[in-house]
Phi, psi and omega in degrees: 000122177271123182240132171258120183252121177259128180086038183291343181265000178281177183300310179282320184303325181298320182284326176297317179300314180301316182296314184290323178295334178285347177268111184296345179276355184257132169252113189257135173235131181256131177243129182189184182271345184278162180292337183271001174288148176300322178228127179272125179198130177260110182297332184284342184233339183287156180273148173302325179300316178298316179295323180299315180299322179292316181298321179293329180283319182275323180056061179286154175273332181222138171244123179250120182251104177257001186283154178158176178235147180244326186237098181194175174286169183303318182295318181290320178300318179297321183289319185272334183257337184250300182300321179298319178289325175300322178294317179299312182299315181294319179294323177294321177295321180286330187286156176261011182286333181064031184287150174276141179252127172249110184256135177271109174264198179207157180293340179295347176295334182280329186076196183296149178225166183290128179305135181090355182264162173247129186271118178265168184297338182270005175295145179286119182289134176222069184300140184265008181199170184298328177296310181296325179294317181293324179285325178294322178297323178295317177301316182295324176300313180298311183295332182262009184279339185081005180278163169284100190214152175222143177247121178264112178274098183275131181281243184256097183291146181213173180114197181302141180086359179304125185304140182298336180275353180282162181305315181290325177295318179289326177298315178298320181293321179294321178290323178300316182292321177298317181292320182296324183268357178077022180290132179267006181214132177238117186259126186234145179233152175075029184271009181281344180298143180238131181226158178263102182272133176230135183294139183299333177289326172293325175298317179299321175297323179293320178298316177302313182296321179294328181294328182267349187264178176253008184296143176234171178085209184256137177226124179286140174233111180201186177272340185083011183216125174280136179238132177288137180299332175299319181286326176296323177297319179295319177295319178298320177299322182289315183288335178278345185074028177278118183266003182281177180269142176256120179242129180268137181248161167289160178301124183295150177296148183097348177263146177296134181245004183291330181248114179300157174100003178298139185235121184225155178222151178219123174249109184270125170208141185072189183281328183277322180080165177233130179237131174242117177279120186266327183274320183198139182304142179289134181293144177289122181297341181274353180256162177298150178304139177278163175302167181307130183254156178238091194303333184291319016243039189270357180064028182255014175069209189271348187215140170203130180214133184269145166267116188250021180295326180297320178296322178293316187282323187259337179247349186067030188249138172219148177293140181249331190260123183279168187295327180298318178294320178300315181293326178296323178289323176294319180295318182305317181289320179295321182291333180273356182284132179263000000 
């Protein structure tokens, strides 16, 4: 099976590439903006016609799109998450390769949900921020394209390679600094938010399964269990061997409060102290106010939990890696950071 992977250098794309390369039946070609891609092509600026010519030459049986942006302004998010997908869909429609499309969506497309509920694929999407809006628009383009396509709505990926700027990445960094400086107390704020964390390696398994399946439409990929960030912090402290006290604070003044779920940490030492913003960088008071921020930054409020029965029934997929293992891998990378 010849697979064209778009976004192989991204957080999810790297693990998808590893998973596909481990399958001896897969012949993988990577397309991306970096020099190490097999083929250099920028989806946000390249034409559908140019991509069509490449598809006709390579003739993949499956196209997996892991490319996209998570932290940018609305215009950039639209360009990288929506316009880019429009290019892929149009190129596939024009091409004679007849490839199946596996598109990586996200749980932020759903927006806030009722605490205690599990969000199924038939829920009406109401994204709470520009990132979710841009990804939902991409999903609608895929679903309306007439292609053989499936969208995997990935909830909150975690595990090795977790970006340092993500909430769990910033939490690990704050804990590393507290341990490095010998602080016996770590003060954290905004830990009441609950998210459905799924290991990125399990996400890669789901992409592999979707590539081989005939499933179409939207399929949720998550653990099926919401975890409070306060509990994730406690698990991270345990795997890190941090013996200090964890104290939760109210959201400090100066941080945006419009979007619930902001996660911040403060490790105080010396007279000046050290503050690490875990949910979203603190705005510089000397600069003009920034546009409305979504500190988590997914705009999903205080609760999100996936209903993953469709993935089980249609892909034969279940998550295998628990959150403690994911957090241990996040900590290992943070601890090695100089």
